[in-house]
C-alpha positions in Angstrom: -15.8 16.2 10.0 -13.5 19.0 8.9 -10.7 16.5 8.2 -13.1 14.4 6.1 -14.1 17.4 4.1 -10.5 18.2 3.4 -9.8 14.6 2.4 -12.6 14.7 -0.1 -11.3 18.0 -1.5 -7.9 16.5 -2.0 -9.3 13.5 -3.7 -11.2 15.8 -6.1 -7.9 17.6 -7.0 -6.1 14.3 -7.6 -9.0 13.1 -9.8 -9.1 16.3 -11.7 -5.3 16.2 -12.4 -5.2 12.5 -13.1 -2.9 11.8 -10.2 -2.7 8.7 -8.0 -3.7 9.1 -4.4 -1.3 8.0 -1.5 -3.4 7.6 1.6 -1.9 7.2 5.1 -4.8 5.1 6.3 -3.8 4.1 9.8 -6.8 3.7 12.1 -9.1 4.8 9.3 -8.9 2.0 6.7 -12.6 1.4 6.2 -13.4 5.1 5.9 -10.6 5.7 3.5 -11.5 2.8 1.2 -15.2 3.7 1.3 -14.4 7.3 0.5 -12.1 6.5 -2.3 -14.8 4.3 -3.9 -17.5 6.9 -3.4 -15.4 9.6 -5.0 -14.6 7.5 -8.0 -10.9 7.2 -7.4 -9.2 4.6 -9.6 -5.6 5.0 -8.7 -4.6 4.8 -5.0 -2.1 3.2 -2.6 -3.0 2.7 1.0 0.1 3.2 3.2 0.2 2.0 6.8 -3.1 0.2 6.4 -4.1 -1.5 9.6 -7.8 -2.1 8.9 -9.6 -5.3 8.6 -8.5 -7.7 5.9 -12.0 -7.7 4.4 -11.6 -4.0 3.7 -8.2 -4.5 2.1 -9.8 -7.1 -0.2 -12.6 -4.7 -1.0 -10.0 -2.0 -1.9 -8.0 -4.5 -4.0 -11.1 -5.4 -5.9 -11.4 -1.7 -6.8 -7.9 -1.6 -8.1 -6.2 0.0 -5.1 -2.7 -0.9 -4.0 -1.5 -1.7 -0.5 2.1 -1.0 0.5 4.0 -3.5 2.6 6.6 -2.1 5.1 9.6 -4.0 6.6 7.6 -4.4 9.8 5.5 -7.0 8.0 8.0 -9.7 9.2 6.8 -9.2 12.7 3.1 -8.5 12.2 0.7 -11.3 12.0 -2.1 -8.9 10.9 0.0 -7.6 8.0 0.9 -11.2 7.0 -2.8 -12.1 7.0 -3.6 -9.1 4.8 -0.7 -10.0 2.4 -2.0 -13.5 2.1 -5.5 -12.3 1.3 -4.5 -9.9 -1.4 -3.3 -10.7 -4.9 0.3 -10.0 -5.5 -0.8 -7.5 -8.2 -2.2 -5.3 -5.4 1.0 -5.0 -3.4 3.9 -2.6 -3.5 7.0 -2.3 -1.3 7.6 0.6 1.1 10.2 1.6 3.6 8.3 4.2 5.6 11.7 5.1 7.1 12.3 5.9 9.9 9.2 4.1 11.1 8.0 0.5 10.7 11.4 -1.2 11.0 11.6 -5.0 11.0 12.7 -4.8 14.6 10.4 -3.0 17.0 11.9 0.2 18.5 14.7 0.4 15.9 14.9 3.1 13.3 14.0 2.0 9.8 16.2 2.6 6.7 15.6 2.1 3.0 17.9 -1.0 2.9 15.2 -2.8 5.0 13.0 -3.0 2.0 14.3 -6.5 1.5 12.4 -7.5 4.7 9.1 -6.4 3.1 10.0 -8.3 0.0 10.8 -11.4 2.0 7.5 -11.2 4.0 5.5 -11.1 0.7 7.6 -14.0 -0.8 7.2 -16.2 2.3 3.5 -15.5 2.6 2.7 -16.1 -1.1 5.2 -19.0 -1.4 7.1 -17.4 -4.2 10.7 -16.2 -4.8 11.9 -12.8 -3.7 12.9 -12.2 -7.3 9.3 -12.7 -8.4 8.1 -10.3 -5.7 10.5 -7.7 -6.9 9.4 -8.1 -10.5 5.7 -7.9 -9.8 5.8 -5.1 -7.1 8.0 -3.0 -9.4 5.5 -3.5 -12.3 2.8 -2.5 -9.8 4.6 0.6 -8.7 5.0 1.6 -12.4 1.3 1.0 -13.0 0.5 3.2 -10.0 3.0 5.9 -10.9 3.3 5.7 -14.7 5.2 9.0 -14.9 8.1 7.1 -13.5 8.5 5.3 -16.8 9.6 8.6 -18.3 12.7 8.4 -16.1 13.8 5.0 -17.3 
């Protein structure tokens, strides 16, 4: 209950400052998505989402993004989620040193290509198209990055 209260407080701060929310939603996917919606959050990315695909779809319908780690190449559940979500709801992530393409191995940023490949294979499109769309998605999620380019 205390953690839930703190989460809502952090969402209020992000909303007040107009900042996107990055939620590590492992083992709490449905709660996180429901809370984001209840709190009127419009810009969020769910990292390490391992909830039901139906909740991911619900989150995508509300404009939330879902990050795809390199471990997607070995996770049928993640592939199922990728398939169910529109490409416009996905971003790439490394989550180094965790979630490597090979279980038990340390992850490195260079493994981002595996996440890209998992999306491309699942959606039946080229990796170049995945890179283009997920980069555009990341810039929509974090528009202040545009000031750097």
